[in-house]
Every structure is written in C-alpha cells, then in structure tokens.
Backbone and ligand atoms as CSV (ligand in chain L), in Angstrom:
chain,resi,resn,atom,element,x,y,z
A,1,MET,N,N,8.733,-19.079,5.429
A,1,MET,CA,C,8.597,-17.806,6.128
A,1,MET,C,C,9.822,-16.940,5.843
A,2,ALA,N,N,9.576,-15.647,5.713
A,2,ALA,CA,C,10.686,-14.719,5.509
A,2,ALA,C,C,11.522,-14.662,6.787
A,3,PRO,N,N,12.819,-14.353,6.651
A,3,PRO,CA,C,13.656,-14.236,7.859
A,3,PRO,C,C,13.112,-13.172,8.801
A,4,ARG,N,N,13.381,-13.331,10.092
A,4,ARG,CA,C,12.846,-12.374,11.086
A,4,ARG,C,C,13.372,-10.973,10.841
A,5,THR,N,N,14.661,-10.880,10.608
A,5,THR,CA,C,15.241,-9.568,10.314
A,5,THR,C,C,16.332,-9.743,9.267
A,6,GLN,N,N,16.638,-8.670,8.598
A,6,GLN,CA,C,17.678,-8.676,7.577
A,6,GLN,C,C,18.665,-7.607,7.980
A,7,ARG,N,N,19.932,-7.955,8.101
A,7,ARG,CA,C,20.924,-7.044,8.671
A,7,ARG,C,C,21.029,-5.693,7.991
A,8,ASP,N,N,20.967,-5.688,6.666
A,8,ASP,CA,C,21.177,-4.426,5.949
A,8,ASP,C,C,19.867,-3.691,5.634
A,9,CYS,N,N,18.775,-4.070,6.315
A,9,CYS,CA,C,17.461,-3.485,6.002
A,9,CYS,C,C,17.129,-2.389,7.020
A,10,VAL,N,N,16.923,-1.167,6.536
A,10,VAL,CA,C,16.669,-0.036,7.441
A,10,VAL,C,C,15.328,-0.209,8.164
A,11,ILE,N,N,14.355,-0.830,7.516
A,11,ILE,CA,C,13.054,-1.028,8.167
A,11,ILE,C,C,13.159,-2.070,9.286
A,12,CYS,N,N,13.998,-3.082,9.100
A,12,CYS,CA,C,14.220,-4.076,10.164
A,12,CYS,C,C,14.860,-3.450,11.406
A,13,ARG,N,N,15.504,-2.291,11.255
A,13,ARG,CA,C,16.119,-1.635,12.415
A,13,ARG,C,C,15.080,-0.998,13.332
A,14,GLY,N,N,13.820,-0.973,12.897
A,14,GLY,CA,C,12.755,-0.461,13.755
A,14,GLY,C,C,12.971,0.994,14.129
A,15,ARG,N,N,12.709,1.326,15.400
A,15,ARG,CA,C,12.817,2.725,15.855
A,15,ARG,C,C,14.190,3.313,15.567
A,16,GLU,N,N,15.213,2.467,15.671
A,16,GLU,CA,C,16.577,2.932,15.448
A,16,GLU,C,C,16.769,3.453,14.016
A,17,GLY,N,N,16.006,2.918,13.072
A,17,GLY,CA,C,16.123,3.362,11.684
A,17,GLY,C,C,15.207,4.521,11.339
A,18,ASP,N,N,14.296,4.888,12.253
A,18,ASP,CA,C,13.295,5.914,11.926
A,18,ASP,C,C,13.912,7.285,11.649
A,19,GLY,N,N,15.000,7.607,12.348
A,19,GLY,CA,C,15.657,8.901,12.136
A,19,GLY,C,C,16.145,9.025,10.698
A,20,ASP,N,N,16.758,7.952,10.188
A,20,ASP,CA,C,17.268,7.967,8.809
A,20,ASP,C,C,16.130,8.142,7.809
A,21,LEU,N,N,14.938,7.700,8.178
A,21,LEU,CA,C,13.790,7.780,7.267
A,21,LEU,C,C,12.904,8.996,7.587
A,22,HIS,N,N,13.368,9.847,8.508
A,22,HIS,CA,C,12.651,11.076,8.878
A,22,HIS,C,C,11.198,10.802,9.248
A,23,ARG,N,N,11.033,9.937,10.223
A,23,ARG,CA,C,9.685,9.570,10.650
A,23,ARG,C,C,9.715,9.168,12.115
A,24,VAL,N,N,8.534,9.050,12.710
A,24,VAL,CA,C,8.446,8.720,14.127
A,24,VAL,C,C,7.351,7.671,14.325
A,25,GLU,N,N,7.603,6.749,15.250
A,25,GLU,CA,C,6.621,5.692,15.492
A,25,GLU,C,C,5.409,6.254,16.233
A,26,VAL,N,N,4.213,5.879,15.789
A,26,VAL,CA,C,2.992,6.360,16.443
A,26,VAL,C,C,2.118,5.219,16.965
A,27,TRP,N,N,2.425,4.003,16.570
A,27,TRP,CA,C,1.637,2.856,17.038
A,27,TRP,C,C,2.414,1.577,16.737
A,28,GLU,N,N,2.242,0.568,17.599
A,28,GLU,CA,C,2.807,-0.745,17.310
A,28,GLU,C,C,2.001,-1.816,18.011
A,29,ASP,N,N,2.095,-3.015,17.513
A,29,ASP,CA,C,1.617,-4.195,18.224
A,29,ASP,C,C,2.701,-5.252,18.035
A,30,PRO,N,N,2.509,-6.482,18.499
A,30,PRO,CA,C,3.613,-7.442,18.394
A,30,PRO,C,C,4.087,-7.714,16.953
A,31,LEU,N,N,3.224,-7.507,15.969
A,31,LEU,CA,C,3.582,-7.848,14.590
A,31,LEU,C,C,3.830,-6.648,13.683
A,32,TRP,N,N,3.187,-5.524,13.995
A,32,TRP,CA,C,3.162,-4.382,13.076
A,32,TRP,C,C,3.614,-3.104,13.756
A,33,ARG,N,N,4.090,-2.153,12.955
A,33,ARG,CA,C,4.313,-0.808,13.477
A,33,ARG,C,C,3.893,0.222,12.439
A,34,LEU,N,N,3.426,1.372,12.962
A,34,LEU,CA,C,3.008,2.487,12.111
A,34,LEU,C,C,3.883,3.674,12.451
A,35,THR,N,N,4.458,4.296,11.417
A,35,THR,CA,C,5.262,5.496,11.618
A,35,THR,C,C,4.664,6.621,10.783
A,36,THR,N,N,4.871,7.857,11.244
A,36,THR,CA,C,4.362,9.028,10.532
A,36,THR,C,C,5.543,9.876,10.090
A,37,SER,N,N,5.471,10.323,8.853
A,37,SER,CA,C,6.561,11.091,8.248
A,37,SER,C,C,6.710,12.456,8.900
A,38,LEU,N,N,7.969,12.882,9.095
A,38,LEU,CA,C,8.264,14.221,9.607
A,38,LEU,C,C,8.735,15.132,8.485
A,39,GLU,N,N,8.679,14.632,7.239
A,39,GLU,CA,C,8.969,15.495,6.081
A,39,GLU,C,C,8.062,15.064,4.935
A,40,SER,N,N,6.940,15.744,4.803
A,40,SER,CA,C,5.958,15.374,3.790
A,40,SER,C,C,5.122,16.576,3.407
A,41,GLU,N,N,4.622,16.576,2.184
A,41,GLU,CA,C,3.684,17.608,1.736
A,41,GLU,C,C,2.299,17.301,2.277
A,42,VAL,N,N,2.129,16.068,2.747
A,42,VAL,CA,C,0.811,15.571,3.129
A,42,VAL,C,C,0.783,15.329,4.638
A,43,PRO,N,N,-0.025,16.087,5.393
A,43,PRO,CA,C,-0.067,15.899,6.847
A,43,PRO,C,C,-0.521,14.483,7.210
A,44,GLY,N,N,0.295,13.799,7.993
A,44,GLY,CA,C,-0.087,12.478,8.472
A,44,GLY,C,C,0.321,11.337,7.561
A,45,PHE,N,N,1.119,11.626,6.522
A,45,PHE,CA,C,1.572,10.545,5.629
A,45,PHE,C,C,2.316,9.510,6.473
A,46,SER,N,N,1.876,8.248,6.396
A,46,SER,CA,C,2.360,7.227,7.329
A,46,SER,C,C,2.706,5.925,6.618
A,47,TYR,N,N,3.395,5.063,7.351
A,47,TYR,CA,C,3.845,3.785,6.798
A,47,TYR,C,C,3.480,2.663,7.757
A,48,LEU,N,N,2.791,1.666,7.262
A,48,LEU,CA,C,2.478,0.471,8.056
A,48,LEU,C,C,3.376,-0.656,7.577
A,49,GLU,N,N,4.105,-1.256,8.525
A,49,GLU,CA,C,5.072,-2.294,8.158
A,49,GLU,C,C,5.019,-3.465,9.115
A,50,PRO,N,N,5.192,-4.686,8.610
A,50,PRO,CA,C,5.361,-5.816,9.518
A,50,PRO,C,C,6.736,-5.714,10.168
A,51,LYS,N,N,6.847,-6.130,11.434
A,51,LYS,CA,C,8.152,-6.104,12.093
A,51,LYS,C,C,9.073,-7.172,11.500
A,52,ARG,N,N,8.468,-8.282,11.087
A,52,ARG,CA,C,9.239,-9.356,10.461
A,52,ARG,C,C,9.625,-8.920,9.045
A,53,HIS,N,N,10.772,-9.369,8.585
A,53,HIS,CA,C,11.231,-8.987,7.251
A,53,HIS,C,C,10.453,-9.751,6.171
A,54,ILE,N,N,9.357,-9.156,5.723
A,54,ILE,CA,C,8.575,-9.699,4.619
A,54,ILE,C,C,8.860,-8.783,3.435
A,55,PRO,N,N,9.545,-9.261,2.398
A,55,PRO,CA,C,10.016,-8.351,1.354
A,55,PRO,C,C,8.891,-7.609,0.613
A,56,HIS,N,N,7.934,-8.348,0.081
A,56,HIS,CA,C,6.924,-7.715,-0.776
A,56,HIS,C,C,5.528,-8.219,-0.416
A,57,ILE,N,N,4.510,-7.514,-0.896
A,57,ILE,CA,C,3.129,-7.924,-0.643
A,57,ILE,C,C,2.893,-9.351,-1.143
A,58,THR,N,N,3.612,-9.736,-2.174
A,58,THR,CA,C,3.460,-11.092,-2.719
A,58,THR,C,C,4.088,-12.149,-1.815
A,59,ASP,N,N,4.828,-11.741,-0.797
A,59,ASP,CA,C,5.421,-12.677,0.161
A,59,ASP,C,C,4.619,-12.748,1.456
A,60,LEU,N,N,3.548,-11.977,1.546
A,60,LEU,CA,C,2.789,-11.887,2.798
A,60,LEU,C,C,2.229,-13.253,3.182
A,61,ASP,N,N,2.529,-13.688,4.384
A,61,ASP,CA,C,2.034,-14.981,4.872
A,61,ASP,C,C,2.015,-14.959,6.404
A,62,GLY,N,N,1.695,-16.079,7.002
A,62,GLY,CA,C,1.765,-16.200,8.456
A,62,GLY,C,C,0.764,-15.319,9.178
A,63,ARG,N,N,1.099,-14.970,10.417
A,63,ARG,CA,C,0.180,-14.178,11.250
A,63,ARG,C,C,-0.026,-12.776,10.686
A,64,GLU,N,N,0.952,-12.258,9.990
A,64,GLU,CA,C,0.781,-10.931,9.381
A,64,GLU,C,C,-0.337,-10.977,8.341
A,65,ALA,N,N,-0.411,-12.078,7.601
A,65,ALA,CA,C,-1.455,-12.199,6.574
A,65,ALA,C,C,-2.841,-12.233,7.218
A,66,THR,N,N,-2.962,-12.882,8.362
A,66,THR,CA,C,-4.287,-12.993,8.983
A,66,THR,C,C,-4.687,-11.751,9.769
A,67,THR,N,N,-3.729,-10.904,10.120
A,67,THR,CA,C,-4.062,-9.731,10.930
A,67,THR,C,C,-4.108,-8.427,10.127
A,68,LEU,N,N,-3.644,-8.447,8.893
A,68,LEU,CA,C,-3.516,-7.193,8.136
A,68,LEU,C,C,-4.826,-6.412,8.043
A,69,GLY,N,N,-5.933,-7.080,7.767
A,69,GLY,CA,C,-7.196,-6.362,7.592
A,69,GLY,C,C,-7.601,-5.583,8.829
A,70,THR,N,N,-7.527,-6.231,9.972
A,70,THR,CA,C,-7.916,-5.584,11.228
A,70,THR,C,C,-6.992,-4.409,11.541
A,71,VAL,N,N,-5.696,-4.638,11.369
A,71,VAL,CA,C,-4.704,-3.597,11.653
A,71,VAL,C,C,-4.880,-2.416,10.709
A,72,LEU,N,N,-5.077,-2.714,9.442
A,72,LEU,CA,C,-5.221,-1.654,8.443
A,72,LEU,C,C,-6.455,-0.798,8.722
A,73,GLY,N,N,-7.562,-1.435,9.051
A,73,GLY,CA,C,-8.771,-0.679,9.365
A,73,GLY,C,C,-8.565,0.221,10.570
A,74,ARG,N,N,-7.902,-0.316,11.587
A,74,ARG,CA,C,-7.682,0.464,12.801
A,74,ARG,C,C,-6.780,1.674,12.560
A,75,VAL,N,N,-5.635,1.452,11.925
A,75,VAL,CA,C,-4.697,2.571,11.761
A,75,VAL,C,C,-5.208,3.595,10.740
A,76,ALA,N,N,-5.862,3.130,9.690
A,76,ALA,CA,C,-6.396,4.075,8.694
A,76,ALA,C,C,-7.502,4.921,9.322
A,77,GLY,N,N,-8.348,4.305,10.138
A,77,GLY,CA,C,-9.410,5.049,10.814
A,77,GLY,C,C,-8.845,6.074,11.779
A,78,GLY,N,N,-7.824,5.688,12.523
A,78,GLY,CA,C,-7.183,6.613,13.463
A,78,GLY,C,C,-6.527,7.773,12.746
A,79,LEU,N,N,-5.874,7.471,11.635
A,79,LEU,CA,C,-5.228,8.530,10.847
A,79,LEU,C,C,-6.253,9.510,10.304
A,80,ARG,N,N,-7.361,8.980,9.797
A,80,ARG,CA,C,-8.386,9.857,9.228
A,80,ARG,C,C,-8.955,10.795,10.295
A,81,GLU,N,N,-9.224,10.235,11.477
A,81,GLU,CA,C,-9.764,11.075,12.552
A,81,GLU,C,C,-8.764,12.124,13.008
A,82,ALA,N,N,-7.512,11.698,13.211
A,82,ALA,CA,C,-6.495,12.616,13.737
A,82,ALA,C,C,-6.175,13.729,12.758
A,83,THR,N,N,-6.261,13.453,11.461
A,83,THR,CA,C,-5.905,14.453,10.453
A,83,THR,C,C,-7.130,15.159,9.887
A,84,LYS,N,N,-8.309,14.707,10.276
A,84,LYS,CA,C,-9.576,15.236,9.739
A,84,LYS,C,C,-9.610,15.175,8.204
A,85,ALA,N,N,-9.059,14.090,7.669
A,85,ALA,CA,C,-9.029,13.900,6.215
A,85,ALA,C,C,-10.372,13.375,5.732
A,86,ASP,N,N,-10.609,13.532,4.423
A,86,ASP,CA,C,-11.828,12.988,3.821
A,86,ASP,C,C,-11.692,11.477,3.640
A,87,LEU,N,N,-10.509,11.064,3.177
A,87,LEU,CA,C,-10.243,9.668,2.847
A,87,LEU,C,C,-8.807,9.351,3.217
A,88,VAL,N,N,-8.475,8.073,3.259
A,88,VAL,CA,C,-7.072,7.673,3.389
A,88,VAL,C,C,-6.730,6.817,2.170
A,89,TYR,N,N,-5.790,7.304,1.368
A,89,TYR,CA,C,-5.326,6.535,0.213
A,89,TYR,C,C,-4.268,5.539,0.664
A,90,LEU,N,N,-4.231,4.380,0.006
A,90,LEU,CA,C,-3.199,3.374,0.268
A,90,LEU,C,C,-2.384,3.153,-0.992
A,91,TYR,N,N,-1.081,2.999,-0.810
A,91,TYR,CA,C,-0.216,2.658,-1.937
A,91,TYR,C,C,0.757,1.572,-1.483
A,92,VAL,N,N,0.968,0.590,-2.319
A,92,VAL,CA,C,2.031,-0.391,-2.086
A,92,VAL,C,C,2.831,-0.462,-3.371
A,93,PHE,N,N,4.106,-0.110,-3.310
A,93,PHE,CA,C,4.948,-0.187,-4.506
A,93,PHE,C,C,5.891,-1.383,-4.360
A,94,GLY,N,N,7.044,-1.200,-3.786
A,94,GLY,CA,C,7.940,-2.338,-3.584
A,94,GLY,C,C,9.242,-2.237,-4.353
A,95,GLY,N,N,9.381,-1.208,-5.180
A,95,GLY,CA,C,10.606,-1.066,-5.958
A,95,GLY,C,C,11.734,-0.379,-5.202
A,96,GLY,N,N,11.454,0.165,-4.035
A,96,GLY,CA,C,12.478,0.868,-3.263
A,96,GLY,C,C,13.096,-0.054,-2.232
A,97,ILE,N,N,12.701,0.094,-0.980
A,97,ILE,CA,C,13.218,-0.756,0.093
A,97,ILE,C,C,12.444,-2.078,0.079
A,98,PRO,N,N,13.150,-3.217,-0.090
A,98,PRO,CA,C,12.436,-4.495,-0.177
A,98,PRO,C,C,12.028,-5.051,1.189
A,99,HIS,N,N,11.248,-4.283,1.920
A,99,HIS,CA,C,10.605,-4.716,3.171
A,99,HIS,C,C,9.209,-4.105,3.073
A,100,LEU,N,N,8.202,-4.953,3.064
A,100,LEU,CA,C,6.824,-4.505,2.828
A,100,LEU,C,C,6.487,-3.255,3.645
A,101,HIS,N,N,6.027,-2.222,2.973
A,101,HIS,CA,C,5.540,-1.020,3.659
A,101,HIS,C,C,4.351,-0.499,2.877
A,102,ILE,N,N,3.286,-0.295,3.605
A,102,ILE,CA,C,2.054,0.214,3.006
A,102,ILE,C,C,1.997,1.703,3.318
A,103,HIS,N,N,1.940,2.522,2.263
A,103,HIS,CA,C,1.859,3.970,2.448
A,103,HIS,C,C,0.403,4.326,2.721
A,104,LEU,N,N,0.169,5.098,3.775
A,104,LEU,CA,C,-1.176,5.586,4.071
A,104,LEU,C,C,-1.153,7.101,3.958
A,105,ALA,N,N,-1.960,7.636,3.054
A,105,ALA,CA,C,-1.933,9.070,2.781
A,105,ALA,C,C,-3.302,9.674,3.056
A,106,PRO,N,N,-3.437,10.375,4.193
A,106,PRO,CA,C,-4.713,11.055,4.458
A,106,PRO,C,C,-4.959,12.092,3.361
A,107,HIS,N,N,-6.111,12.032,2.747
A,107,HIS,CA,C,-6.388,12.878,1.578
A,107,HIS,C,C,-7.502,13.876,1.836
A,108,ARG,N,N,-7.243,15.126,1.427
A,108,ARG,CA,C,-8.256,16.187,1.441
A,108,ARG,C,C,-8.328,16.764,0.037
A,109,GLU,N,N,-9.489,17.268,-0.308
A,109,GLU,CA,C,-9.686,17.925,-1.603
A,109,GLU,C,C,-8.617,19.004,-1.807
A,110,GLY,N,N,-7.990,19.000,-2.969
A,110,GLY,CA,C,-7.034,20.054,-3.303
A,110,GLY,C,C,-5.637,19.880,-2.721
A,111,ASP,N,N,-5.354,18.762,-2.067
A,111,ASP,CA,C,-4.020,18.586,-1.472
A,111,ASP,C,C,-2.994,18.154,-2.532
A,112,ALA,N,N,-1.785,17.809,-2.078
A,112,ALA,CA,C,-0.678,17.528,-3.002
A,112,ALA,C,C,-0.757,16.137,-3.643
A,113,LEU,N,N,-1.693,15.310,-3.202
A,113,LEU,CA,C,-1.707,13.929,-3.688
A,113,LEU,C,C,-2.209,13.827,-5.119
A,114,ASN,N,N,-1.628,12.893,-5.832
A,114,ASN,CA,C,-2.060,12.571,-7.173
A,114,ASN,C,C,-3.094,11.454,-7.066
A,115,ALA,N,N,-4.256,11.689,-7.626
A,115,ALA,CA,C,-5.334,10.699,-7.516
A,115,ALA,C,C,-5.368,9.758,-8.721
A,116,GLN,N,N,-4.337,9.835,-9.570
A,116,GLN,CA,C,-4.315,9.001,-10.774
A,116,GLN,C,C,-3.429,7.783,-10.583
A,117,MET,N,N,-3.800,6.681,-11.217
A,117,MET,CA,C,-2.973,5.485,-11.159
A,117,MET,C,C,-2.180,5.277,-12.434
A,118,ILE,N,N,-2.443,6.080,-13.457
A,118,ILE,CA,C,-1.728,5.911,-14.714
A,118,ILE,C,C,-1.036,7.205,-15.100
A,119,ARG,N,N,0.022,7.053,-15.910
A,119,ARG,CA,C,0.815,8.204,-16.335
A,119,ARG,C,C,0.221,8.842,-17.584
A,120,GLY,N,N,0.725,10.018,-17.892
A,120,GLY,CA,C,0.365,10.668,-19.139
A,120,GLY,C,C,-0.755,11.669,-18.969
A,121,VAL,N,N,-1.151,12.234,-20.097
A,121,VAL,CA,C,-2.277,13.174,-20.105
A,121,VAL,C,C,-3.542,12.336,-20.006
A,122,VAL,N,N,-4.336,12.604,-18.981
A,122,VAL,CA,C,-5.510,11.756,-18.774
A,122,VAL,C,C,-6.795,12.498,-19.099
A,123,VAL,N,N,-7.741,11.726,-19.550
A,123,VAL,CA,C,-9.070,12.237,-19.853
A,123,VAL,C,C,-10.043,11.490,-18.955
A,124,GLU,N,N,-10.903,12.235,-18.297
A,124,GLU,CA,C,-11.889,11.598,-17.423
A,124,GLU,C,C,-13.222,11.500,-18.137
A,125,GLU,N,N,-13.841,10.350,-18.045
A,125,GLU,CA,C,-15.172,10.144,-18.632
A,125,GLU,C,C,-16.117,9.674,-17.535
A,126,LYS,N,N,-17.218,10.400,-17.369
A,126,LYS,CA,C,-18.238,9.973,-16.400
A,126,LYS,C,C,-19.038,8.835,-17.013
A,127,LEU,N,N,-19.163,7.738,-16.273
A,127,LEU,CA,C,-19.927,6.593,-16.760
A,127,LEU,C,C,-21.336,6.639,-16.179
A,128,PRO,N,N,-22.299,5.982,-16.854
A,128,PRO,CA,C,-23.683,5.992,-16.344
A,128,PRO,C,C,-23.787,5.467,-14.905
A,129,SER,N,N,-22.858,4.593,-14.515
A,129,SER,CA,C,-22.889,4.034,-13.154
A,129,SER,C,C,-22.517,5.061,-12.098
A,130,GLY,N,N,-21.970,6.218,-12.537
A,130,GLY,CA,C,-21.503,7.212,-11.577
A,130,GLY,C,C,-19.998,7.140,-11.398
A,131,ALA,N,N,-19.383,6.024,-11.841
A,131,ALA,CA,C,-17.932,5.891,-11.754
A,131,ALA,C,C,-17.286,6.798,-12.797
A,132,THR,N,N,-16.014,7.123,-12.569
A,132,THR,CA,C,-15.268,7.916,-13.539
A,132,THR,C,C,-14.208,7.025,-14.160
A,133,ARG,N,N,-14.208,6.937,-15.504
A,133,ARG,CA,C,-13.164,6.177,-16.177
A,133,ARG,C,C,-12.053,7.141,-16.538
A,134,ILE,N,N,-10.821,6.779,-16.183
A,134,ILE,CA,C,-9.667,7.623,-16.466
A,134,ILE,C,C,-8.854,6.952,-17.558
A,135,VAL,N,N,-8.698,7.658,-18.666
A,135,VAL,CA,C,-7.979,7.105,-19.819
A,135,VAL,C,C,-6.772,7.982,-20.104
A,136,SER,N,N,-5.608,7.338,-20.252
A,136,SER,CA,C,-4.396,8.073,-20.599
A,136,SER,C,C,-4.277,8.153,-22.112
A,137,LYS,N,N,-3.960,9.349,-22.616
A,137,LYS,CA,C,-3.788,9.493,-24.063
A,137,LYS,C,C,-2.560,8.724,-24.542
A,138,GLU,N,N,-1.506,8.625,-23.692
A,138,GLU,CA,C,-0.292,7.901,-24.076
A,138,GLU,C,C,-0.457,6.383,-23.954
A,139,PHE,N,N,-1.334,5.943,-23.077
A,139,PHE,CA,C,-1.516,4.510,-22.832
A,139,PHE,C,C,-2.997,4.162,-22.966
A,140,PRO,N,N,-3.477,4.013,-24.183
A,140,PRO,CA,C,-4.906,3.718,-24.360
A,140,PRO,C,C,-5.255,2.348,-23.792
A,141,PRO,N,N,-6.516,2.124,-23.459
A,141,PRO,CA,C,-6.912,0.833,-22.890
A,141,PRO,C,C,-6.528,-0.317,-23.808
A,142,LEU,N,N,-6.167,-1.449,-23.206
A,142,LEU,CA,C,-5.826,-2.651,-23.966
A,142,LEU,C,C,-7.122,-3.291,-24.452
A,143,GLY,N,N,-7.013,-4.239,-25.362
A,143,GLY,CA,C,-8.203,-4.862,-25.927
A,143,GLY,C,C,-8.973,-5.672,-24.897
A,144,GLU,N,N,-10.302,-5.589,-24.959
A,144,GLU,CA,C,-11.139,-6.293,-23.988
A,144,GLU,C,C,-10.942,-7.807,-24.081
A,145,ARG,N,N,-10.695,-8.311,-25.288
A,145,ARG,CA,C,-10.493,-9.752,-25.449
A,145,ARG,C,C,-9.223,-10.215,-24.708
A,146,ASP,N,N,-8.119,-9.479,-24.902
A,146,ASP,CA,C,-6.866,-9.834,-24.215
A,146,ASP,C,C,-7.028,-9.724,-22.704
A,147,LEU,N,N,-7.706,-8.685,-22.266
A,147,LEU,CA,C,-7.890,-8.507,-20.820
A,147,LEU,C,C,-8.803,-9.601,-20.264
A,148,GLY,N,N,-9.776,-10.030,-21.051
A,148,GLY,CA,C,-10.652,-11.123,-20.634
A,148,GLY,C,C,-9.878,-12.432,-20.517
A,149,ASP,N,N,-8.970,-12.691,-21.495
A,149,ASP,CA,C,-8.136,-13.898,-21.428
A,149,ASP,C,C,-7.257,-13.875,-20.180
A,150,LEU,N,N,-6.717,-12.705,-19.898
A,150,LEU,CA,C,-5.864,-12.569,-18.711
A,150,LEU,C,C,-6.686,-12.797,-17.444
A,151,ALA,N,N,-7.906,-12.276,-17.421
A,151,ALA,CA,C,-8.784,-12.487,-16.262
A,151,ALA,C,C,-9.032,-13.987,-16.068
A,152,ASP,N,N,-9.187,-14.727,-17.172
A,152,ASP,CA,C,-9.378,-16.183,-17.072
A,152,ASP,C,C,-8.160,-16.856,-16.454
A,153,ARG,N,N,-6.956,-16.407,-16.863
A,153,ARG,CA,C,-5.726,-17.008,-16.306
A,153,ARG,C,C,-5.590,-16.696,-14.820
A,154,ILE,N,N,-5.944,-15.476,-14.442
A,154,ILE,CA,C,-5.860,-15.093,-13.025
A,154,ILE,C,C,-6.861,-15.922,-12.216
A,155,ARG,N,N,-8.084,-16.056,-12.734
A,155,ARG,CA,C,-9.114,-16.850,-12.050
A,155,ARG,C,C,-8.648,-18.292,-11.867
A,156,ALA,N,N,-8.039,-18.873,-12.933
A,156,ALA,CA,C,-7.561,-20.259,-12.866
A,156,ALA,C,C,-6.444,-20.393,-11.835
A,157,ARG,N,N,-5.534,-19.411,-11.810
A,157,ARG,CA,C,-4.414,-19.470,-10.862
A,157,ARG,C,C,-4.913,-19.380,-9.427
A,158,LEU,N,N,-5.902,-18.515,-9.201
A,158,LEU,CA,C,-6.380,-18.310,-7.831
A,158,LEU,C,C,-7.341,-19.404,-7.378
A,159,SER,N,N,-7.843,-20.217,-8.299
A,159,SER,CA,C,-8.730,-21.307,-7.884
A,159,SER,C,C,-7.926,-22.525,-7.425
A,160,ARG,N,N,-6.595,-22.506,-7.695
A,160,ARG,CA,C,-5.736,-23.578,-7.180
A,160,ARG,C,C,-5.530,-23.374,-5.684
A,161,LYS,N,N,-5.178,-24.463,-5.004
A,161,LYS,CA,C,-4.884,-24.348,-3.567
A,161,LYS,C,C,-3.661,-23.452,-3.371
A,162,PRO,N,N,-3.705,-22.579,-2.348
A,162,PRO,CA,C,-2.535,-21.717,-2.123
A,162,PRO,C,C,-1.306,-22.542,-1.764
A,163,ARG,N,N,-0.156,-22.034,-2.170
A,163,ARG,CA,C,1.102,-22.696,-1.813
A,163,ARG,C,C,1.321,-22.530,-0.319
A,164,VAL,N,N,1.793,-23.577,0.322
A,164,VAL,CA,C,2.126,-23.466,1.741
A,164,VAL,C,C,3.644,-23.337,1.848
A,165,ARG,N,N,4.081,-22.194,2.383
A,165,ARG,CA,C,5.525,-21.953,2.540
A,165,ARG,C,C,5.956,-22.368,3.930
A,166,ARG,N,N,7.051,-23.032,4.017
A,166,ARG,CA,C,7.594,-23.441,5.329
A,166,ARG,C,C,8.944,-22.803,5.531
L,1,ZN,ZN,ZN,13.495,-5.724,6.652
C-alpha cells in the first residue's frame, strides 16, 4: 500500500494545499475528494484525487480501487448537470505531481478543450461504423502486425493473477 501521506506532496495537504493550486473543494468522502479550479478556460474543470498518497494510476489498489467507478460516475454526473455540459472528458497524465489526480473537464461544443489524443497535424476519416479515425501526419499509424503482437503480450500479462501488494 502507498503511504498515507507524503510530507512534500501538495495534494496530500488536502484543503490546506488548495489555495496553492487555485482550486476549491466541492465534494469529499472518506477516501476521495473533488476540487474545482478557480483559474481555468473551462467552466467546472475539476480534479478527483484519493486522500491517500497513491502516486500513479498504475499504483491504484485497496479500497480506492474498488470504489473508483462509483465515485467517478457520481462526480462526473454532478459536474455535467451543474455545468450543463454535453460530456465530461477525463484525463490522467502523471508526469506532474506524483499523486494520482483525474482531470474532469466538462465539455461543450466549441470550447477551449482539445479533443485530440495525438500531436501534429491530424486528418479525420469517417469510418463505415460511424467512428472517426484520427491520423497524425507526423505520427502515422504503426504496423498492424506489431500492434497485434503487442496486444498478445498485454493479453498474456493481464491473464496472470494480479500482484498482491502488502
Ligand atoms: Zn500525495
């Protein structure tokens, strides 16, 4: 299990650290808290974080792992209603502050959010399924054979019993 708190972590400081991050708490339960940004181009841009110091999504375990789905559905639904957004986008990066934080971005047509996951000049192709394939001119798709091999490795890794961390 990750340590309960980390001394030099601004997110572990909870409400006391919110001023430094220009945000305010809008919801909490014993394990999680949701804060909303007070400086954003996007109305209602919010952060969902475990109170316990869990560094990255890849470290998620314990009660936070079993409650995330319910909590995420509740807070995303509340955000969408309160902001009258069309959708709520989620982002998890992890390269900044090493305390898991899920960005929730209420999205409306024409707002400041970038709807792309890849860099570069992108070309959109409508597929017969109705989905849109987004291809970057700088980063063309990798070979299907290599991606298939990688999918096999991922499938094999995930079919093993999960590691139990103590
Ligand atoms: Zn922390």
